[in-house]
C-alpha positions as CSV (number, residue, x, y, z in Angstrom):
1,X,-0.8,23.2,3.1
2,X,-0.1,19.3,2.8
3,X,-2.6,17.8,0.0
4,X,-4.3,14.5,0.8
5,X,-3.5,11.5,-1.3
6,X,-7.1,11.5,-2.2
7,X,-7.2,15.1,-3.4
8,X,-3.8,14.6,-5.6
9,X,-5.4,11.1,-7.1
10,X,-8.7,13.4,-8.0
11,X,-6.3,16.1,-9.6
12,X,-4.6,13.7,-11.7
13,X,-7.8,11.8,-13.0
14,X,-9.5,15.3,-13.8
15,X,-6.1,17.0,-15.5
16,X,-6.0,13.3,-17.4
17,X,-9.4,14.3,-18.9
18,X,-7.8,17.3,-20.7
19,X,-9.7,19.9,-18.1
20,X,-7.9,22.9,-17.4
21,X,-6.3,23.5,-13.7
22,X,-8.7,26.2,-13.3
23,X,-11.7,23.6,-13.9
24,X,-10.2,21.1,-11.6
25,X,-9.8,23.6,-8.9
26,X,-13.4,24.7,-9.2
27,X,-14.3,20.9,-9.0
28,X,-12.4,20.3,-6.0
29,X,-14.1,23.3,-4.4
30,X,-17.5,22.1,-5.0
31,X,-16.5,18.3,-4.2
32,X,-14.3,19.1,-0.6
33,X,-16.0,22.7,0.3
34,X,-13.2,24.5,0.6
35,X,-10.0,25.4,-1.5
36,X,-8.1,22.4,-0.9
37,X,-5.6,22.8,-3.7
38,X,-4.2,26.2,-5.4
39,X,-3.8,26.5,-9.1
40,X,0.0,26.2,-8.9
41,X,-0.4,23.1,-6.8
42,X,-2.6,21.6,-9.2
43,X,-0.5,22.0,-12.2
44,X,2.5,20.9,-10.1
45,X,0.9,17.5,-8.9
46,X,-0.2,16.7,-11.9
47,X,3.4,17.3,-13.3
48,X,5.0,15.5,-10.5
49,X,2.8,12.6,-11.8
50,X,3.8,12.6,-15.3
51,X,7.4,12.7,-14.4
52,X,7.3,9.9,-11.6
53,X,4.0,8.1,-11.8
54,X,3.4,8.6,-8.7
55,X,1.5,11.2,-6.5
56,X,3.2,10.5,-3.3
57,X,5.7,13.2,-2.2
58,X,9.3,12.7,-2.8
59,X,11.8,11.6,0.4
60,X,13.2,14.2,1.8
61,X,17.0,14.9,2.7
62,X,18.3,16.1,5.7
63,X,18.9,14.8,9.1
64,X,16.4,12.1,10.1
65,X,14.2,12.4,12.9
66,X,15.4,12.0,16.6
67,X,11.6,11.3,17.8
68,X,11.5,7.1,18.5
69,X,8.4,5.1,19.3
70,X,9.9,4.5,22.6
71,X,9.7,8.4,23.3
72,X,6.5,8.9,22.0
73,X,5.4,6.5,24.5
74,X,6.5,8.2,27.4
75,X,5.0,11.5,26.7
76,X,2.0,9.7,26.3
77,X,2.3,8.0,29.5
78,X,3.0,11.7,30.9
79,X,0.3,13.3,29.8
80,X,-2.2,10.7,30.9
81,X,-0.9,10.7,34.3
82,X,-0.9,14.9,34.3
83,X,-4.0,15.2,32.2
84,X,-5.4,18.0,34.3
85,X,-2.5,19.9,35.0
86,X,-1.7,20.2,31.1
87,X,-5.1,20.8,29.9
88,X,-6.8,21.9,32.6
89,X,-10.2,20.2,33.9
90,X,-12.8,19.2,31.5
């Protein structure tokens, strides 16, 4: 599950107040209503922040995506034209 940047920042701030990962998890549960971050992810997020000074994801290695803006626009146009055939009548 991907954790939003806002939740990651909240994790770092709560953990910086010397709160345990379990307390942070409970506070997130209360604030956001669902289990947005597991106990392990909470610790990992804080440890990554301590090492890298950022809550953002690291760059991923591997082959770059072949999806380009032009292709996205082409697909959008086709979906607009054929909306009823693809999604059915509204």
